[in-house]
C-alpha positions, 0 to 999 in steps of 0.5 A, spaced: 699 316 791 701 319 784 698 317 778 701 319 771 697 319 765 699 313 761 704 314 755 702 314 748 704 308 744 701 309 738 704 312 732 697 315 729 699 322 732 706 322 728 703 320 722 697 325 723 702 331 724 706 329 718 700 328 714 697 335 716 704 338 714 705 334 708 698 337 706 698 344 708 705 346 708 707 346 700 701 351 699 702 355 705 709 356 703 708 357 696 703 362 697 707 366 702 713 366 698 711 371 692 709 376 697 716 375 702 720 375 695 717 382 693 717 385 700 725 383 701 726 386 694 729 381 690 731 385 683 733 378 680 726 376 681 722 380 677 723 376 671 721 370 675 715 373 677 713 375 670 714 368 667 710 365 673 704 370 672 704 368 665 704 361 666 699 362 672 694 366 667 695 361 662 694 354 666 691 357 672 693 356 679 694 349 679 701 349 676 703 353 681 700 348 686 703 343 683 710 346 683 709 348 690 708 340 692 714 338 688 719 342 691 716 342 698 713 336 700 719 332 702 721 338 707 714 339 709 713 332 711 720 332 714 718 338 718 712 334 721 716 328 723 721 333 727 715 337 730 712 331 732 718 328 736 719 335 739 712 335 741 713 329 744 720 330 748 719 338 750 716 340 757 709 342 757 710 349 757 716 350 752 714 353 745 711 348 740 709 352 734 715 357 734 720 350 734 716 348 728 717 355 725 725 354 726 725 347 724 721 349 717 726 354 716 732 350 717 729 345 712 727 350 707 734 352 707 737 345 706 732 344 700 735 351 698 742 349 698 740 342 694 736 346 689 742 351 688 747 344 687 742 341 682 742 348 679 749 349 679 750 341 676 745 343 671 749 349 669 755 345 668 752 339 664 748 344 659 753 349 659 748 354 659 751 361 659 747 365 664 748 372 665 752 374 672 745 377 675 742 370 674 748 366 677 748 371 683 741 370 685 741 363 685 748 362 689 747 360 696 753 365 698 747 370 698 745 367 705 752 370 708 750 377 711 757 379 708 756 377 701 758 381 696 751 381 692 747 383 698 741 384 694 741 377 691 739 374 697 732 376 697 729 369 694 733 365 698 731 369 704 724 369 702 724 361 701 727 360 708 722 365 711 716 361 707 718 355 710 718 358 717 711 361 716 709 354 713 711 350 719 708 355 724 701 355 721 702 347 720 703 347 727 698 351 729 693 347 725 695 341 728 694 343 735 687 346 733 686 339 730 688 335 736 694 332 734 699 332 739 704 327 742 703 330 749 699 325 754 693 328 756 693 332 762 691 328 768 684 330 771 683 327 778 677 323 779 678 320 772 682 314 773 677 309 772 674 303 776 679 301 781 
């Protein structure tokens, strides 16, 4: 006689995983973005980093954390929900944290596309005359490896990589906290009274 573990009918693990991703995702992504952008050597980012350093020194780190939550809360929560669905559907031995990294990177890329679209519409609305390097650094054509300006893609790649790192770390934290959609493994002798 084969006895299987009862399926979970509760949404509590999904909500718990989404809350872990929403709480930890933006600060982890924000903390990894700057080193990754410096590692990828985005030349247009020097002015942005100098401006961020001035703001951080004047107002403290809370401004940067607030900005990370404004930009990253939606993608982080969506990554948590999609990761919970993957966790429930994937077979037992399939990777969980790596899937969260792929989901996080994909949603960060989608957020970068949306931010670039908003920036382009603001540029057209206010007719701001940015120099060519600034416009190329926020252009999403930099995602294509054969783009005419390969050095401008450093910020976008750092943004996507920070989303992937954030998804990976949040998935590991959720697993450490015991938040999983996988049913508990069946152990013989624990089926209860007959």
